[in-house]
C-alpha positions, 0 to 999 in steps of 0.5 A, a space after each residue: 500500500 502506498 504511503 500518504 504524506 499530508 502537510 499542514 493546510 487551511 482553507 480559512 486562514 493565511 499564515 498559520 499561528 503555529 508552525 514548527 521549524 522545517 514544517 510546511 503549511 499551505 493556505 488555499 484561502 483566496 488571496 486578496 493581497 493582504 490576507 496571506 492566502 494562496 501561499 506555501 509557508 515553511 517554519 525556520 529558526 528557533 522554536 518556542 512551544 513548538 512554533 518557529 520564530 520565522 514563517 517564510 513564504 516559499 511559493 504558492 498559487 499567488 506567485 504562479 498567477 503572477 507568472 501567468 499574468 506577465 505582460 509588456 513593459 507598460 503594465 504597472 506592478 506586473 512581471 515583464 515578458 521577453 520575446 523569443 530572442 530574450 529582449 523585453 517586449 515593447 516599452 521604454 526602459 529608463 535608468 542607467 545602463 551597464 554593458 556594451 550598447 549594440 548601436 553606439 557609434 562614439 563616446 559622449 565625451 572625447 578623451 586623450 591618452 598620454 604615456 610617461 616614464 620610460 617611454 613618452 607619447 601623446 595620442 590625439 583626441 579619441 571619441 571612438 569614431 576612428 582609429 588613432 596612432 602616434 609615435 612612442 619615444 623611449 627615454 635616454 638612459 645611456 649617453 655613451 653610444 657607439 661600437 664596443 669590443 675587439 680582439 684586445 678589448 672586452 665590452 662591459 655592459 650595465 643593464 637595468 631591471 627593465 632590460 635597458 642598457 644604461 652604460 657601456 665601456 671596454 676592458 683591455 684583454 691580455 695578449 701574452 702568456 709567460 711560461 717556464 720549464 724545469 730550468 730557471 729561464 722563461 719565455 713569452 707566448 703571443 696569444 694572437 700569433 704564437 703556437 704553444 707546443 707541449 712535446 714528450 721526451 724519454 718515454 713520455 709521449 704527447 697527443 692532441 685531440 679536440 683541443 686537449 693535450 695528453 701526456 702518457 708513458 704507456 701505462 697508468 702509474 697512479 698510487 692505486 695502479 698496478 705498474 709493470 717495469 723491467 728490472 728495478 734497482 734500488 740503491 737506498 731503502 725500499 719501502 712498500 706496503 704491498 709486494 705481490 709476487 708469485 714466489 718470494 724466497 728469503 735465504 736469511 732471517 726475516 723480521 717483520 716489524 708490522 702485522 703479518 697477514 697471510 691471504 692464502 688458504 694453507 699456512 705450513 710451518 716446518 719449525 720444531 719449536 713455536 713460541 707465541 707471546 700472545 696469551 690468547 689464540 683466536 680461531 675462526 676470526 672471520 666468523 660472524 655467527 655461531 654457524 659460521 664458526 661451527 667445526 673450529 678447534 684443534 686437530 692432532 694428526 697421528 692416530 688412525 682417527 685424528 684426535 679433535 677438540 672442536 666447537 659445535 654451533 648446534 648445541 653451542 658446546 666443545 666436543 672431544 672425539 676421544 675420552 677425557 681423563 681428568 683428576 677433578 672437574 669443577 662446575 655444574 654437570 649437565 646430562 644423564 647420570 648412567 646409574 641414577 634411577 630415582 631422586 634421593 628425596 621424593 618431591 611434590 609440585 604445588 600450584 596456587 592462584 586462579 588454579 590450585 593443584 598439589 601433586 602426590 610425592 614423586 621421586 622419578 620412579 613413576 608418573 603422577 596425576 592429580 586434579 586441578 581446581 579453578 578458583 570461585 570468582 562468581 557466586 551468581 550462577 544460572 541463565 540470564 537474558 530473555 525477550 525483554 531483559 538484557 544479560 549483563 556480565 563482568 569479565 576480568 582481565 583473565 577472561 573469567 566471568 566474575 558477575 552476571 545479572 539481567 537488566 529489563 529493557 525500558 520503554 522508549 521515550 523521546 530521550 530513552 531508547 527502548 521498547 516502543 509500540 506503533 499507532 495502528 491507525 498510521 502503522 502496521 508491523 508484519 514480521 518485523 517490517 513497518 509499513 506507514 499508511 499516512 502521515 498527516 500534518 493536520 489543518 489550522 
């Protein structure tokens, strides 16, 4: 069934005496110009006792009649008609006009235009009847006029913020270059007529490409480059922080005053006596994790199965592959005793708090079992909540219900949410679905 919405209405009164904010009301009382009839009202603003402070007219038959009665310009107190082109229909318009006149041929008063400042000009009198033109003269900002610059002089120009050259002059350009070699003698090169030559000597060559002179000796000799020469004889002291060769043989004694780093994979020492001043020997120094150090240790060759003392990362322990004979061991021992079968003294396990539990005495000979009990945190037990009540529970941080009860659902009011009923004259409720028959604003 379609719903019907009726606004407030009257056939005997104009502006309603009471109209709520946002409420509509229509008066169909025949309009006589002052009785407020044939108008549609809406309430706006603050309400007092259900009445909005403003009753605003937003339409009605009175105004549609005005539109239907629109006539020409010559009829007083009526709307004005326009023709198909949008122009007013017949009549004279009196008053100031703003915009472009389609038929104007000149200005009422002729005007003149003058330019001053960086440029000066004066136009003839302008009234809009013809185009006008005049010459514009730039102001003088530079008194030094002429040509500037040559092969031996560079022009110097001053430009202001408006892009105008305000001064110009020249500066002499040097035309000679003094050069000097290893000896104390010097020479002069005329930049306008001479050619400066750079040549190589004794293993050094020079090349010229794209205005660039390159000196070369056949290989790179930078501080980080690898350099190859034939036999090198050093008469004085030879200092080097890096000597790279396939083989180095030292017939006498070798003393290394700095650190010795061996980068090969095998280091063999054939001496029978090794004396090390350091109190600590570091193995697997490049390892950054326990897994990387796995297997590090000491190996003694000679036995059929070499004797080893190695580190194992899986259990983070030292491991011997041979039996260990010691007089006394100090410290805690971890592992299974091969002869222990029970504890010397029986023990119990007790739990307190939210759960209580006490085990029977045990010494490891058999398994033990006992019941655990939850602590009581709620004395109100049972079922809670039904069609007109809401269950209320209190739960602590451990997820336990510490209190339970039921609260009746209140009846609904304008300020309280709750159970509500419907006016059967305007509403029906079927399987939870609400159908509105009509909403009637009433009459006044």
